[in-house]
N, C-alpha and C positions, 0 to 999 in steps of 0.2 A: 040351460042358460048360461052357467058358470064356464062351460066348456067352450061354449061360443065365445065368451068375451076372452077367454085365455088365449084362444086360437088366433082371433082378431088382434090380440095384444104382441104374441109373438109374431104376427105378420107385420104389425107395424113396425115392431123394432127392427126387423129384418130390412125393412124397407129403409127404414132411417139410418141403419148402418151401411147399406148400400150406396145410399144418396151422399154419405158423408165420406166412403173411401174415396171418390173421385177427386172430392175437394182436399183431403187430407194429402193425397199422392201428387195432387197438381203443388199444392203449397210447398211439399218436399223437395219435387222437381223444381219448383223455382228457388227454393234455398239453395238447392245444390247447382243448378244453372248460374246462380246469381254470384256463387263464390267459384266456380271454375272459368267463368267467362272472366270476372274481373281480375282474377289471378293469374289465367293462363292464356285467355283468349283476347282481352282487350290490351294486354301487357305486350313486353317484347319476348315472352318465354314461351317455348313450345316443346310437345315430348316429341315431336316428329318435324325433320329438316323441311323447310319451305323456301321459297325463294326469296323472301326479305330475311328468314331466320335460317340462317346457314352454319352458324357457329355453334358447335358443340363445347359447353362448359365441362370441362376435367376435373375441376376442384370447386370448392366453395359449396354454400347451401343451395345452388340451382347446378349442382353436378348433374351431368346426363341430360339437360335440357338443351335446347336449341336456342340461341338468341340472335337478334339482328348485328350485335356488336359485342366484340369480346369484353368492352368494358364493363358490361352488366356483369360478368362473369369474376370480375377481381374488385368491385364496388365494396364488397364486404372485407373488412380485415379479419383474418384468422392466422392461427398459429403457423411456424413454418414448418412444424411436424404433420399439418393436414397437406402440405403441398407436394402431392406426390410424384410431380415432374421435375421438383428441385431437388430432391435428395440425392447426397453422392454415394455412389457405389461403393463395391469393396474393390481395392487397388486389385487389378489382374497380374499375373506373374510376369516377370521381364521377358521380352520377345528374346528369339535367339539371336546369337552374333551374327552380325553381317558379313558377307565375304570378305578377306583380305583385300586390301588396295592394291593396285599395281605398283610395283616398285619403280620409283624413279630412275631415270638416266643417271649414271656419275657424272659429277660436274667436270666440265672441261676448261681448260685454261685458254686466256684469251691468245688469239694469233701473234706470233712475234712480228714485232713491224720490222718494216725495210731497213736494211743496214744504209746509215748516212753516208752522204759523201764523203771521201777521204780528204781531210783539211791539206793545208799547204806543208811544205816540208819545213823544218825548224831551222834556225838560223845556225850555220857552221862556220861563218865567216865574219871577223868585225871589220867594216869598211866605212866609207863616208856616206852609206846609205842607212847604216843603223847606230852612226856614232855622231855626236856633236859636242861642241864645247861652249861653256858658259865662263863670264868672269866677273868680279866684283872689286871695286878699289876704294880706297881711304888715304887720309894724310893725317900725319903725327907730326905735331911739332916738337920742338927740343926739349927736353925735359920732361916728355909725356909719353903715354902709351895709348895705343887705339888697336881695334881690330875692325876686320872686314869678313863677309860670308859669300862665297859663290854656291849656287844650288843648281842642280837639275831640273828639268821641269817635273811637275808632280807626276808619280807613278814611275818614272824613270829611274835608272840605278846608276851610282858614281863608279865609274872604270878606273879613275886616276885622278887625283888632286895636287896642286903645287902652289907656289907662290914667288913672286917679284918683289925687289925693292929698289927703289930709285932715290939716290940723295945728291943735293947739288955739292957737297963736300965730301966726297966719298973717302978720302984719305983720313981725315980727322974726325970723321962721323963714329960713333960708337950705337951700333944696332943690336939689340937684345931680341930675338924671336920668342916670346914666352910662350906660344902654342901654333900649331901647325896639324890639325887633326880632321879627319873625316868624320862623319856622324850622320845619323838619322834625323832629317830635318822635316818632313812630312809624317813621322810616325807609322811608316810602313814596315818597320821591322828589318829594313837594310838601309846601308849608307848611301845618302843622294844629295849629301853637301859637303863642302870644306871651309874649315874656318881657319883664318890666320891672324894671331895677334903680337904686336912689337911694341919695343918701348926705345926711344932714341935719345941720344946724350951726343951733343957737340960743341967743343969750345967755340965755334964760329957762329952759334946760335941757329943753324940752319936746320929744316926738319927733313921728312922723307916723304915719298908716295910709295904706297905698295897695293900689291894686288893679290887676289886669290882666284884660281882657275880650277875648273873641273873639267873633265872629259866625260861624258854621259852615254850609257846606252839607252837606245830609243825602243823603249817596251810598247805593245800594242796599246791601244787606247783603254782607259778602264772600264770595266762593265759597270753598268750602274748598280 
């Protein structure tokens, strides 16, 4: 009687455990399926590349997973030491020296220009084609003195200078020539003018007229 009850009890316990095992396994599978589907199935992460998840994360907490956008790989901030693709490698040795460049051609001087045309011959004769005269006059009264200056054209040179005096009473008049000199009038470092200064004294009270004359060489026109 007790043996039958014990056997029945063991059989009943076995049936209860067998009936409970599928329930427990289903719950475990459901729990496991819930976690995977929610974290890897329904999200943007996958362990295998698919049409919509083709980018593999190389760094971060999802390293090795395929995602739909690279933004998922970098939305979590991590230290720079964890970024394997941003580490600076050891500097390599210097490369070999390149071949020597081609030596340049020696510089050449510019070509000599053509010889200019020969200029006209210089003046060898003084005549009326290259000489001209100018004069200037003034009047001095009795007991006074005065001067006058005759000049060449600017740029031309004085060849000769002189003077003339005309008096109404040449016998009794006293004429004193104070100066009769050539000088540089235009500041060209050569004589181009002639000056005369006289004083007159006459008992009859008459004065005199006098002139300064220059003979000039006609230089070519001055260059600007």
